[in-house]
C-alpha positions, 0 to 999 in steps of 0.5 A: 810741472814745477821744478822750482829748484834743479831736480836732483836724483839718480838715473839708471842709464850710466850704470845699466843702460836698457837692462835696469830691473826692479831689484836694481831700482829698489836697491838704489832707492834704499841707498838714496833714502839712507845716505843722500835724501837729507842732502836734497837727492830725491828722484829715482828714474828708470831709464830706457826700454823698461818695456822690453823683456830681453834688454840686457845691455846699453845696446838696443835689439831691433824688432824686439817685442815690446810690452803694451796694452790694448791702446798701444801704451807701453807697460813694464816688462813683468820679467824685469819688474815683477810688481807690475803683474796684473796690470799694476804697471809701475804703481807698486814700484812708485809706491815703494819709492814714495814710502822712502820719502823719494820721488819716482821717474821714468824714461819715454821715447817720443811718439808711439810704438811701431808695433802699435801702429802696425797692429792698428791698435785703437787710441784711448778716447779717440776714433782713430788708430795708432796707425792713423796718427803715426808718422813713419818718416819721423823716426829715431836715428838710434833707437828702433822702437817708436814712430813720431806722431802727426801732431796736427791731428787732435788724436795725437794729443789724445794718445799723449793724454792717454799715456800721461794719465796712465803715468799719473795713475802710477804715481810718476813724478818725473818723465824724461822724454827722449829723441826730442830736445835737439830735433828742432824744427821737426819736433817743435809741435810735438814738444808742445803737445807732450808738454800740454798732456803732461800739464793736464794729466792731473799730477805734478810731473817734471818734464825733461827733454833729451838728448842735446844739444838743444839749440840755444836759439830755442831757449824761450820755447824750451823754457815755456814747455819743459822743466829741463832740457839737455844742452849736450849729447850723452855726457860720459867720463872723458876730459874732452867732454867735460872741458867742452862743457864750459862753452855750453855752460856759458851759453846757457847759464842765463836761461836757468831759473825756477821751473826751467833748467838747462841740463848738462846731463848725468854725473858719470862718477862711481861704478858705471856700465855695470851691464858690461863689467861689474868692476867698471869705474869712472875714468874721471880723476878725482880732480876732474870730478871736483871740476864737474860737480863745481861747474854743474852746481855753479850753473845750477844744472839738474844733478842726476847720479849715474853710478850704482850707488851701493858701490859708492866709495868714501870720496864719491859719497863726499862729493855728493854730500858736500852740503856747502857745494850743493847749496849753490844749486838752490841759493844762487842766481845769475851765475856766469863766467868771469872768463874762460880760456884754453887753460883756465876759467873763473865763475861767479854767482851771488847768493839770493839772500845777500849773504855772500858770493860764490867764486870758482876757479878751474884749472883746465890745463894739463899742468899743476898751476897756482891760480888766483883772483883779486877782489877787483877782478871778481867785481867785489869791494873787498874780501873779508872772509873766504871759505873754500868749500871742498877743503873747508879752509878759510883764507883771505885771498882767492888763491889755490894751487890746483892739480891738472883739471882741478877746481876750487870754489869759495863762499866769499863775504865782501869787506 
C-alpha cells in the first residue's frame, strides 16, 4: 500500500457496469499504453461482478450463481475472461497488462459470497467455515452477492488473508473494495481487517474504499487504513453533482497527501453506458468537463477514466493528456479554495518545488461572465507571469471570460 501520488487509470464501471469482459479490458489497456501511459495513466481496473457468468448490464441479478473455488474465494467467470481457465484466475490478464508497462486492478465487495456461507465451505488455513464467520445481517443494500464478516473472529482475518494472497499471486496491483467507505461505524473493524490483510499479502496493492460519502470525521482512520476513499456516492455526468463537489472538495482537501487521497470518483467523460447504448456519450458540456478536470487535479483526487477509451475524440483525449494540468496532481501541496459562492469559486495550490502557484477560477453560474482575481486577493506579492493551462496563453493578469460552468487555471510566477 503506497500510492505516493494520486492513482491514475481506467475503471470499467461507467462504460460497462457489471458486463465487462476480457476483450474489453485488453482493448482499453492497449489504448492506454499507446496514448496515455506517458502522461501518468497506469491502472486498468476491472469493476464489479467479474465472477458472475450472466452479468450483462449495470444491473445486478439476484441469486445468480457465482464462480468460486472450494474455499469460497471468487474467481473470474471463464465465459467472460477466457484466460482464467484451468485455475489461472486473473494471472494471465494481469501479465498482459503488465507487459504493456501498466498496472492491473480489480473490484471486490466486502465480505464473502452468500453462496459460500450457505454451502458451509471451509476457509483456507482456518478451522471454521464460511458460514461460521458470515454476518447475515451485514448485507449490502444494493448488491445481492455478499455477507459481511464477524470481524471479532480471527477466522474472518483468515478469510481476508486468503483472498488477498490469491490476488497477490495473480499480480493484482489495485483493489477497490465496495460497500464499505460510508458504512461507519458498523464497518470500522472490517476496514482494519481488510487493510491488514492487504498489507500482509506479499505484494504492494493500492487499497481503495467505496462508495461514499465517507464521513469526514473518520478522516484519520481512513488515512491510516486506506490509500483512497470515496467522498461521494457514484458520480455521474450531471451538473448538479459536479457543482456539489465543490463543497465536498473543500471539506476533504486538507486530508490529501502521500499514501492517502480523498477520491471524488471516476471521470464520466467520453463514451459511457456502452452496455445500454454503444452511441451513449457524456452529458457534460465541454466547459463542464474542463471544470471537472481542473477541480479533480487541483484537489489531487485520484483520476479514473470512465469512458470506453478506444472511442475518445480529440477534445476528450486533449483533456486527459494536458500535461500542464495533470502536473497539479503530483507537483502541488496544500491546495484549498479561496472562496466558494453559489455562482463562482477560486482555488489556489502552491508548487512543492517553489516554482510558482496554481490559481483556478470557476464559473458556477448559468451565464457567461468575466472573472478575475487580483494578486492581493490570491495572497501573492505580484504577478510576473501567468500561463493559462487550457489555452496555453500567457497573460499578466488572472482574468478570463468564462462560459457557463467553465474554468480557467493558471501557473503563476510571483513578482
